[in-house]
C-alpha positions in Angstrom: -1.5 -14.8 20.1 -3.1 -15.4 16.7 -4.0 -12.3 14.8 -7.6 -11.6 13.8 -8.4 -12.7 10.3 -10.2 -10.3 7.9 -10.9 -12.9 5.3 -14.7 -12.9 5.9 -15.0 -9.1 6.0 -16.7 -7.8 2.8 -14.0 -5.2 2.1 -11.2 -5.1 -0.4 -9.0 -3.2 2.1 -9.5 -5.9 4.8 -8.8 -8.6 2.2 -5.5 -6.8 1.2 -4.5 -6.5 4.9 -4.8 -10.3 5.1 -1.8 -10.5 2.8 0.3 -7.3 3.4 -1.0 -5.9 6.7 2.1 -6.7 8.7 4.7 -3.9 8.7 7.5 -6.3 7.9 5.6 -7.5 4.8 5.2 -3.9 3.6 8.9 -3.1 4.2 9.9 -6.3 2.4 7.7 -5.3 -0.5 9.2 -1.8 -0.4 12.7 -3.3 -0.6 11.7 -5.5 -3.5 10.2 -2.6 -5.3 13.6 -0.8 -4.9 15.3 -3.9 -6.4 16.6 -5.9 -3.5 16.0 -9.6 -3.9 18.2 -11.7 -1.6 17.6 -12.9 1.9 20.8 -11.3 3.2 19.9 -8.0 1.6 16.6 -7.9 3.3 18.3 -8.7 6.7 20.8 -5.9 6.2 18.2 -3.4 5.1 15.6 -4.2 7.8 17.6 -5.6 10.7 15.1 -8.4 10.8 15.7 -11.8 12.5 16.1 -14.6 10.0 13.2 -16.6 11.4 10.9 -13.6 11.1 12.1 -12.9 7.6 11.6 -16.5 6.6 8.0 -16.5 7.9 7.2 -13.2 6.1 8.7 -14.4 2.8 6.8 -17.6 3.0 3.6 -15.7 3.7 4.2 -13.3 0.8 4.8 -16.3 -1.5 1.7 -18.0 -0.3 -0.3 -14.8 -1.1 1.1 -14.8 -4.6 3.0 -11.5 -4.1 6.5 -13.0 -4.3 8.2 -15.9 -6.0 11.6 -17.3 -5.4 14.1 -18.4 -8.1 17.3 -20.3 -7.4 20.4 -18.4 -8.4 23.0 -20.8 -6.9 22.9 -24.6 -6.6 25.7 -25.2 -4.1 24.6 -24.1 -1.6 21.1 -23.4 -2.8 20.3 -19.7 -2.7 17.3 -17.8 -3.9 16.3 -14.5 -5.3 12.9 -13.3 -4.1 11.1 -11.5 -6.8 7.8 -9.6 -7.1 5.1 -11.3 -9.1 2.7 -9.3 -11.1 0.4 -9.0 -8.0 3.4 -7.9 -6.0 4.4 -5.3 -8.6 0.9 -4.0 -8.6 1.5 -3.1 -4.9 4.3 -0.6 -5.8 1.9 2.4 -6.1 0.8 1.7 -2.6 4.5 1.7 -1.4 5.1 5.0 -3.3 1.9 6.6 -1.8 3.0 5.5 1.7 6.4 7.0 1.0 4.9 10.4 -0.1 2.4 10.4 2.8 5.1 9.5 5.4 7.4 12.2 4.0 4.7 14.8 4.1 3.4 14.1 7.6 6.1 12.4 9.6 9.5 13.6 8.3 10.7 16.8 9.9 12.9 17.7 6.9 11.0 15.8 4.2 12.2 12.6 2.6 15.7 11.8 1.6 14.3 9.6 -1.1 12.3 10.9 -4.1 10.6 9.4 -7.1 12.2 10.7 -10.3 11.4 10.5 -14.0 14.1 8.2 -15.5 14.3 10.2 -18.7 14.5 13.7 -17.3 15.9 13.1 -13.8 13.2 15.5 -12.5 11.2 14.7 -9.3 7.7 13.3 -9.8 4.7 14.7 -7.9 2.8 11.5 -7.1 -0.9 12.0 -7.2 -3.9 9.7 -7.2 -5.9 10.5 -10.4 -8.8 9.1 -12.4 -7.3 7.4 -15.4 -10.3 8.3 -17.5 -10.3 12.0 -16.9 -6.8 12.8 -15.4 -8.6 14.5 -12.6 -7.0 14.3 -9.1 -9.0 12.2 -6.7 -10.4 14.3 -3.8 -12.9 13.8 -1.0 -14.9 16.7 -2.3 -15.4 15.4 -5.9 -15.3 11.6 -5.5 -16.9 9.0 -3.2 -17.2 5.3 -2.9 -20.2 3.1 -3.9 -20.9 -0.4 -2.7 -22.0 -2.7 -5.5 -22.8 -5.9 -3.5 -25.6 -7.1 -1.3 -26.7 -5.2 1.8 -23.9 -5.5 4.4 -21.7 -3.6 6.9 -19.8 -2.1 3.9 -23.0 -0.7 2.5 -24.0 0.7 5.9 -20.5 2.2 6.5 -20.5 4.0 3.1 -24.1 5.3 3.4 -23.6 6.5 7.0 -20.4 8.3 6.1 -21.9 9.7 2.9 -24.8 11.3 4.8 -22.4 12.9 7.3 -20.0 14.0 4.6 -22.8 15.5 2.4 -24.2 17.4 5.4 -20.7 18.8 6.2 -20.0 19.6 2.5 -23.1 21.9 2.2 -21.7 24.2 4.8 -18.2 24.8 3.2 -17.2 27.3 0.6 -15.7 25.5 -2.5 -12.1 26.4 -1.5 -12.4 25.0 2.0 -11.0 21.4 2.4 -13.2 18.7 3.9 -12.2 17.7 7.4 -14.3 14.7 7.8 -12.7 13.4 11.1 -12.8 16.5 13.3 
C-alpha cells in the first residue's frame, strides 16, 4: 500500500514528514547524529533488514538529508553522512529523546546530553533565540503568514479555544489544551 503524500498540504510539519516521517528514517538520523556512518553499523544498531535500510538511505539521500562518500574502492563501501539539512534535524532528535525519556521511560533515559567542556548534563529547552525566554503555550502562539487555507483555519480555531480556556486559569496553572 502506498503511503499518503503530504506534499500538497500547506504545512511545514507535513512537508517535513514527507522526508523524515518514517520511524526508520528518524532512527537512522539519530544514529548518524550519534556518529554512526556505515551500513553495517546501522544494521547492528537497528536490527533492520538490508533491503529496508537501503530504501531508507536512498530516500534520505533523495531528500538531501544524507550524502554518501566512498571509503573503500575494492569492494566499494560507503560512509553515509549528514548534510547540513540533516545536521539541522539533530535538535529534533534531541527533543524526541528528552520527551521520550520524560514520558515513556520508567527510570528515565540511560543517555543524556552533556556539555563537552564541563561534562555536566544539559537541560534541553526550546527557547526564543532573541530573548532567551522558554517557549510555552501560555506565552507563545503560531501565526499563519500565507493565503487563506486550512492552516489559517486550524490556527484561528485553536487560538479562539485556547484564548477562552486561558482566561479561566490562574497564571501558575498550566494549559491543558487537549482535555
